[in-house]
C-alpha positions as CSV (number, residue, x, y, z in Angstrom):
1,M,85.3,117.0,139.4
2,A,88.7,115.9,138.3
3,S,91.7,117.6,139.9
4,K,93.8,120.1,138.0
5,T,96.7,117.6,138.0
6,I,94.6,114.9,136.3
7,L,93.2,117.4,133.8
8,A,96.7,118.6,132.9
9,Q,97.8,115.0,132.5
10,K,94.9,114.2,130.2
11,E,95.5,117.3,128.2
12,K,99.2,116.3,127.8
13,E,98.1,112.9,126.6
14,V,95.7,114.3,124.1
15,N,98.3,116.7,122.7
16,E,100.8,113.8,122.3
17,I,98.2,111.8,120.4
18,V,97.4,114.8,118.2
19,E,101.1,115.0,117.3
20,K,101.1,111.2,116.5
21,I,98.0,111.7,114.3
22,K,99.6,114.6,112.4
23,K,102.9,112.6,111.8
24,S,101.1,109.4,110.7
25,A,100.4,108.4,107.1
26,S,97.5,106.4,108.6
27,V,95.7,105.9,111.8
28,I,93.7,102.6,112.0
29,L,91.1,101.9,114.6
30,I,90.3,98.3,115.5
31,D,88.0,96.4,117.9
32,Y,90.4,94.0,119.5
33,R,87.9,91.9,121.5
34,G,88.5,88.2,121.6
35,L,92.3,88.1,121.3
36,T,94.3,86.0,123.7
37,V,97.5,87.5,125.2
38,A,99.6,85.3,122.9
39,Q,97.7,86.4,119.8
40,D,97.9,90.0,120.8
41,T,101.6,89.7,121.5
42,E,102.2,88.1,118.1
43,M,100.2,90.8,116.3
44,R,102.1,93.6,118.2
45,V,105.5,92.0,117.2
46,S,104.5,92.0,113.5
47,L,103.3,95.6,113.8
48,R,106.5,96.7,115.6
49,K,108.6,95.0,112.9
50,D,107.0,97.2,110.3
51,K,107.4,100.3,112.4
52,V,103.7,100.6,113.3
53,E,102.8,101.9,116.8
54,Y,99.9,100.1,118.4
55,K,98.2,101.3,121.5
56,V,95.0,101.0,123.4
57,I,93.7,104.5,124.1
58,K,90.5,105.5,125.9
59,N,87.8,106.4,123.4
60,R,87.1,109.9,124.9
61,I,90.8,110.8,124.7
62,M,91.1,109.5,121.1
63,L,87.9,111.3,120.1
64,R,89.2,114.6,121.5
65,A,92.6,114.1,119.8
66,L,91.0,113.4,116.4
67,K,88.8,116.5,116.7
68,L,91.8,118.6,117.6
69,A,93.6,117.2,114.6
70,G,90.7,118.2,112.4
71,Y,88.9,115.0,111.9
72,E,85.2,114.6,112.6
73,G,82.7,111.7,112.5
74,F,84.3,109.3,114.9
75,D,81.5,109.4,117.6
76,K,80.0,106.1,116.5
77,I,83.2,104.4,115.5
78,L,84.8,105.0,118.9
79,E,82.3,102.8,120.9
80,G,83.4,99.7,122.7
81,P,87.0,98.5,123.1
82,T,89.3,100.3,120.6
83,A,93.0,100.0,119.8
84,V,94.9,102.3,117.5
85,A,97.6,101.6,115.0
86,F,99.7,104.6,113.9
87,G,101.5,104.0,110.6
88,Y,104.3,106.5,110.1
89,D,106.0,105.3,106.9
90,D,103.2,103.8,104.8
91,A,99.5,104.3,104.9
92,V,98.6,100.7,103.9
93,T,100.9,98.7,106.2
94,P,98.9,99.0,109.4
95,A,95.6,98.2,107.8
96,K,97.2,95.2,105.9
97,I,98.8,93.7,109.1
98,L,95.6,94.2,111.1
99,A,93.4,92.7,108.3
100,D,95.8,89.7,108.1
101,S,95.5,89.3,111.9
102,I,91.7,89.3,111.6
103,K,91.8,86.6,109.0
104,K,94.4,84.6,111.0
105,Y,92.6,84.7,114.4
106,N,89.0,85.1,113.1
107,K,88.6,87.7,115.7
108,M,88.6,91.5,115.9
109,A,87.2,94.0,113.4
110,L,88.5,97.1,111.6
111,K,86.4,100.1,112.7
112,G,87.8,102.9,110.5
113,G,90.5,105.5,110.7
114,V,92.4,108.2,108.8
115,A,94.7,107.7,105.8
116,E,96.5,110.4,103.9
117,G,94.3,113.0,105.5
118,K,91.0,111.3,104.7
119,V,88.5,109.8,107.1
120,L,87.8,106.2,106.5
121,D,84.8,104.1,107.6
122,A,85.1,100.3,108.2
123,A,84.6,99.4,104.5
124,A,87.2,101.9,103.3
125,T,89.6,100.6,105.8
126,V,89.1,97.1,104.5
127,A,89.6,98.4,101.0
128,L,92.8,100.1,102.1
129,A,94.1,96.8,103.5
130,K,93.6,95.2,100.1
131,T,95.7,97.8,98.4
132,P,99.3,96.7,97.5
133,S,102.0,98.5,99.5
134,K,103.9,101.4,98.1
135,P,107.0,99.5,97.0
136,V,104.8,96.9,95.1
137,L,102.8,99.7,93.4
138,L,106.1,101.4,92.4
139,A,107.4,98.1,91.0
140,Q,104.2,97.6,89.0
141,L,104.4,101.2,87.6
142,L,108.0,100.7,86.7
143,G,107.1,97.4,84.9
144,L,104.3,99.2,83.0
145,L,106.6,102.0,82.0
146,T,109.5,99.7,80.8
147,N,107.3,97.2,78.9
148,P,106.7,99.2,75.7
149,T,110.4,100.0,75.4
150,R,111.4,96.4,75.9
151,S,108.8,95.2,73.4
152,L,110.2,97.6,70.8
153,A,113.7,96.5,71.5
154,V,112.7,92.8,71.1
155,A,110.9,93.6,67.8
156,I,113.8,95.5,66.3
157,S,116.2,92.7,67.4
158,E,114.0,90.1,65.7
159,I,113.9,92.1,62.5
160,A,117.7,92.4,62.6
161,K,118.1,88.7,63.0
162,K,116.1,87.9,59.8
163,K,118.3,87.3,56.7
164,P,117.3,89.1,53.6
165,A,115.8,86.8,51.0
């Protein structure tokens, strides 16, 4: 049986992860097998640049933290080597960076995760990675909203330019 010190240490670690899960816009789980040290370092640098925290956490500890945070259904997902990416600012960024790394290195696999409070399986995580980021979506929305006004202004301008016959 584990000593009280070890149990207290593990409990503290679980509580820290629960707090990270609650603060995160998304938590992406990935199977990182096959990466070289250089590839892993390169991926970590790109994640860090976009303020995404990436850690390798023991499956049992991560499973316990997810359950305490209120998420179920990760028993099968948390099998084998698993790394976790916590995205605090944007739900899409961690999934997008990890999906790009999977394409680039032709290794690893998205396992699932949590985004905006919803549990994601592997397919939903891949779909999330294909979603444009929040700034891009806002720019597209702004373009859609301003287009009718612009079209009307151009039409009125063209009418004003015509000379009466």
